[in-house]
C-alpha positions in Angstrom: 0.0 0.0 0.0 1.5 3.3 -1.1 1.5 6.4 1.1 -1.2 8.1 -1.0 -3.4 5.0 -0.8 -2.9 4.7 2.9 -3.8 8.4 3.4 -7.0 7.9 1.4 -7.8 4.8 3.5 -7.3 6.7 6.7 -9.4 9.8 5.5 -12.3 7.7 4.1 -15.7 9.0 5.2 -17.1 5.5 5.1 -14.8 3.1 7.1 -15.3 -0.5 6.3 -14.3 -1.9 9.7 -13.8 -1.0 13.2 -10.0 -1.1 12.8 -10.2 1.4 9.9 -12.5 3.7 11.9 -10.1 3.7 14.9 -7.1 4.3 12.7 -8.9 7.1 10.9 -9.8 8.8 14.2 -6.2 8.5 15.5 -4.8 9.9 12.2 -7.3 12.8 12.3 -6.3 13.6 15.9 -2.6 13.4 14.9 -3.2 15.9 12.1 -4.9 18.3 14.6 -2.1 17.9 17.1 0.5 18.4 14.4 -1.2 21.7 13.4 -0.7 23.0 16.9 2.8 24.4 16.9 3.1 24.8 20.7 1.8 21.3 21.4 4.4 19.9 19.0 7.1 21.8 20.8 6.0 20.2 24.0 5.8 16.8 22.5 9.4 17.1 21.0 10.8 18.1 24.4 9.1 15.2 26.1 10.3 12.7 23.4 13.8 14.1 23.8 13.5 13.7 27.6 12.5 10.0 27.1 15.3 9.3 24.7 17.7 11.1 27.0 16.7 8.9 29.9 16.9 5.7 27.8 20.4 6.5 26.4 21.8 8.3 29.4 24.9 6.1 29.6 25.7 7.0 26.0 24.9 10.7 26.3 26.4 11.5 29.6 30.0 12.8 29.1 31.1 11.8 32.7 30.1 9.5 35.5 27.4 11.4 37.4 28.5 9.9 40.7 32.3 10.3 40.5 33.6 13.1 42.8 36.7 15.2 42.1 37.2 17.9 44.7 40.0 19.3 42.6 37.4 20.3 40.0 34.6 21.5 42.4 32.4 24.5 41.4 34.0 24.9 37.9 32.1 27.3 35.6 30.3 26.4 32.4 32.4 25.0 29.6 35.6 24.5 31.7 37.7 21.4 31.0 35.0 19.5 29.2 32.2 20.3 31.7 29.6 22.0 29.5 27.4 23.0 32.4 30.1 23.2 35.1 30.5 21.0 38.2 28.9 21.0 41.6 30.4 21.3 45.1 31.8 17.8 44.9 33.3 18.2 41.5 30.6 16.1 39.8 29.6 17.0 36.2 26.2 18.8 36.3 25.2 17.9 32.7 25.7 14.2 33.4 23.7 14.4 36.6 20.9 16.2 34.7 20.9 13.5 32.1 20.7 10.7 34.7 18.2 12.7 36.7 15.8 12.5 33.7 15.4 8.8 34.6 14.3 9.6 38.1 11.9 12.3 36.9 10.3 10.0 34.3 10.1 7.1 36.9 8.2 9.4 39.3 5.9 10.8 36.6 5.2 7.3 35.2 4.3 5.7 38.6 2.2 8.6 39.7 0.4 8.7 36.3 -0.4 5.0 36.8 -1.6 5.1 40.4 -3.4 8.4 40.9 -5.8 8.4 37.8 -6.7 4.8 38.3 -7.5 5.4 42.0 -9.5 8.5 41.1 -11.3 6.8 38.3 -12.4 3.9 40.5 -13.6 6.1 43.3 -15.3 8.7 41.1 -17.2 6.2 38.9 -18.4 4.2 41.9 -19.6 7.3 43.6 -21.3 8.7 40.5 -23.0 5.4 39.5 -24.0 4.1 42.9 -25.0 7.4 44.4 -26.7 7.8 47.8 -24.6 7.2 50.9 -21.6 5.8 48.9 -21.5 9.0 46.9 -21.8 11.2 50.0 -19.0 9.3 51.9 -16.6 9.1 49.0 -17.0 12.7 48.0 -16.6 14.0 51.5 -13.3 12.0 51.8 -12.3 13.6 48.5 -13.1 17.1 49.8 -10.9 16.4 52.9 -8.0 15.6 50.6 -8.7 18.7 48.4 -8.8 20.9 51.5 -5.0 20.6 52.0 -2.3 22.0 49.7 -0.8 19.0 47.8 2.8 19.6 48.8 1.8 20.0 52.5 -0.2 16.8 52.5 2.6 15.0 50.6 5.1 16.1 53.3 2.8 14.7 56.0 2.6 11.3 54.2 6.3 11.2 53.6 7.0 12.1 57.2 4.9 9.1 58.2 6.2 6.7 55.6 9.9 7.8 55.7 12.2 9.4 53.1 12.8 7.7 49.8 11.8 7.9 46.2 9.2 5.1 46.4 7.6 6.7 49.5 7.7 10.1 47.7 5.8 8.5 44.7 3.2 7.0 47.0 2.8 10.3 48.9 2.3 12.2 45.7 -0.1 9.6 44.3 -2.2 9.8 47.5 -2.5 13.6 47.2 -3.1 13.6 43.4 -6.1 11.4 43.0 -9.0 13.7 44.3 -9.3 15.9 41.1 -9.5 12.7 39.0 -12.2 11.3 41.2 -14.3 14.5 40.9 -13.9 14.5 37.1 -14.8 10.8 36.8 -17.8 11.4 39.0 -19.1 14.2 36.9 -18.6 12.2 33.7 -20.4 9.2 35.3 -23.4 11.3 36.4 -23.8 12.5 32.8 -23.3 9.0 31.2 -25.5 7.0 33.6 -28.7 9.0 32.6 -28.2 8.2 28.9 -30.8 6.0 27.2 -28.2 3.4 26.0 -27.2 2.8 29.6 -30.9 2.1 30.5 -31.1 -0.3 27.6 -28.0 -2.1 28.7 -29.3 -2.4 32.2 -32.6 -3.8 30.9 -30.6 -6.4 29.0 -29.3 -7.7 32.3 -26.0 -6.1 32.6 -24.8 -5.6 36.2 -23.2 -2.5 37.7 -19.7 -3.9 37.3 -20.1 -4.6 33.6 -21.7 -1.2 33.0 -19.0 0.7 34.8 -16.0 -1.2 33.3 -17.3 -1.7 29.8 -19.4 1.4 29.1 -18.5 4.2 31.6 -14.7 3.9 32.0 -13.9 4.0 28.3 -15.8 7.3 28.0 -14.0 8.8 31.0 -10.5 8.0 29.7 -10.1 10.9 27.3 -10.9 13.5 30.0 -8.5 11.7 32.4 -5.7 11.7 29.8 -6.0 15.5 29.3 -6.0 16.0 33.1 -3.0 13.7 33.6 -1.0 15.5 31.0 -1.8 18.9 32.5 -1.0 17.7 36.0 2.4 16.4 35.0 4.0 19.8 35.8 2.5 19.8 39.3 3.7 16.2 39.8 7.3 17.1 38.8 7.3 20.2 41.0 6.0 18.2 44.0 8.6 15.6 43.4 11.3 18.3 43.1 9.9 19.9 46.3 10.3 16.7 48.3 13.8 16.2 46.9 14.7 19.8 47.8 13.6 19.1 51.4 15.6 15.9 51.5 12.5 13.7 51.6 12.6 12.3 48.0 15.4 10.6 46.2 18.4 10.3 48.6 22.0 11.2 47.9 24.0 10.6 45.8 21.0 10.2 43.4 21.0 13.0 40.7 17.4 14.1 41.4 16.8 17.6 40.1 15.2 19.0 43.3 18.0 17.7 45.4 20.5 19.3 43.1 18.8 22.6 43.6 18.9 22.1 47.3 22.6 21.5 47.2 23.2 24.5 44.9 21.3 27.0 46.9 24.3 27.5 49.2 26.3 28.8 46.2 23.6 30.7 44.4 25.3 34.1 44.6 28.9 33.1 43.5 28.2 29.9 41.6 24.7 30.3 40.2 24.9 27.5 37.6 24.8 24.8 40.3 21.2 25.5 41.2 20.1 27.2 38.0 20.7 24.3 35.6 18.5 21.8 37.4 15.9 24.6 37.9 15.9 25.2 34.1 15.5 21.5 33.5 12.4 21.4 35.7 11.0 24.5 34.1 11.4 23.2 30.5 10.0 19.8 31.2 7.0 21.2 33.2 6.3 23.7 30.4 6.5 20.9 27.8 3.8 18.9 29.6 1.6 21.9 29.9 1.9 22.7 26.1 1.2 19.1 25.2 -1.7 19.0 27.6 -3.3 22.0 26.0 -3.0 20.4 22.6 -4.5 17.2 23.8 -7.4 19.1 25.4 -8.2 20.6 22.0 -8.4 17.1 20.5 -9.9 15.0 23.3 -12.1 17.6 25.0 -13.2 20.1 22.4 -15.7 21.8 24.7 -13.0 22.7 27.3 -10.5 23.6 24.6 -13.0 26.0 23.1 -13.6 27.7 26.4 -9.8 28.0 27.1 
């Protein structure tokens, strides 16, 4: 099949199969995303971050853990250290490259835990209603009443410092918005005529929720997850900055800023470089999230 024939197949107004319909929908969404220059910039940065994390051993010019006190606090571009060195003589660029792995690890785990937990709680509350809805939503409101970072600090204080505990703490503070979103979607969907028809055919609540409500909530959750990535990265960096996230000598970006704050006036690059990395990656996720919102949730995209 030539490229022209494939394009015609994807753009057909009368798909002949479910596979063709799904492929056409995906292709049309891709064309819309590709037309959004800012979203594409965000996507390119995120892809570059993923590739950097995957090929960190090949890209890093130095070992990120090797200390050389004779080369401590060297400025940018000195003796092969493009971004300088830190207070222990470690190459900052290499530590940023390996730190991308930690950032993606945290983001991936939180993105797997928080939306799934929020989706489960929100759909159950919205579909069952009554006392279950009241209890689950009041619990959600309690979590929403506290600032995310403050609540994460409380959880980490109880669980202990460490990257896994930081991931768990961030996940436990990130699920309430997903629960409220899933509940709102469920309240709209459960009143539809086709849900009543499915119920009359003998389908139970579990089948209705998992087969007919969850798939319709996914697109909104994907948009919300992408837009929340910046907050997750900042929360992880905040915990690392306070010494409650990844522990030394791990090259976590927040911990690198914490170390460099002592030298911010005379050796600004030690804290500035990881700060710029956090800023660029957070901005990339926000740009991509806006683009996905225009595709997957046109009503909100139009309002924005």
